[in-house]
N, C-alpha and C positions, 0 to 999 in steps of 0.2 A: 613599446614601456613595458619592462618585466614586471611582474607581480612583487610586493613586498616580501621579504624572506620571512618576516616575522608572523604573517598570516597563514602560510604555508605549513603543510601538515609533516612534522620530522619523520614520524614513524612510518614505514612502508606498509606495516600492518594495519596501522590505524587507516592510512589510505585506502588500503585491499578493505577494510572493514566499512568503511564509509560507500565505496563503489558497492559494495555487496548488498548492503542495506539499502541502498537507494534502488538500486534494480531489483534485486529479486524479492526484498521486504516491501519495497513500493507495490510491486507486482502482485503480492501473495494480498496485500489490503486492498486491492484495487478488484481483484478477482472475487475475493470473499464479500465485498460490499455488495457487489452485483449479485452475488447467489444470495445475500442476505435482501437482496431487494425480490427475488424470487418467491419469496415466502409469502409476498402480500401482493406482489401484481402479475398478471401472465405473462409468463416464460418470453412468449414473442415480444411483448413489447420491453422488457429488459434486455434481450438482445440487441434488438436494433438501438438502443438507449446505450448499452455498453460499447456498442461500435464506436462511437463519440465521445461520450464522456470518460470512456477508459483510460484513453491515451492522455487526455489533460489531467485526470487525476493522477495516474501515474507520474505525469513529468513535476506536477507539485510536489509528490510524495519523494521523488529522486533529487529535487532541489531543495528539500528540507533537511535531507541527511545530510547534506554538504553544508547547509548554513549553521546546524547545530552544533555546539560545543562541545556535546558530550554524546558521542556516537552511541555508546549502550544505553543510554535511556532512550535514544530513537528505537535501537532494537528492540528493547522491552515494549514501548509504545506500540510499534508494529506488530509484534508477537499476539500482545493483548488484543489490539484491535482484529487482527486476523481470526484469532480464537471467538472473540464474540459476535463477530460479524457471520463467522460458518457455523455458529451453534444450531440454528434453524435448519439448516441444511444437514449436518450431520446428523441431528435427532428427528428428522424427517417429519419436522413440523411445518405445515401448510395452513396459513391463515388466510390465504386467497380461496372462499369458499365458492367462488363464482365459477372456477374451471377445473 
């Protein structure tokens, strides 16, 4: 049974934007979130956690980009989250005083 045509994206550029937003934007948010955790937790623990949770989070972010009605809002959310999560790493702030 084919998909209902009224729910499919008409523009190929909008479809490409959803694919890129979900894959690249979701990956950027996933990596920056785990970089954010390195500011508070030991790096060895974050690396092991990222091996398991990274794919799950990326899959949910990929799915959200396709489910959302406005892909440009999703782009904005992903860019904002990436910047916020990457700030401690970019500013070299380390709250983990144990190591």
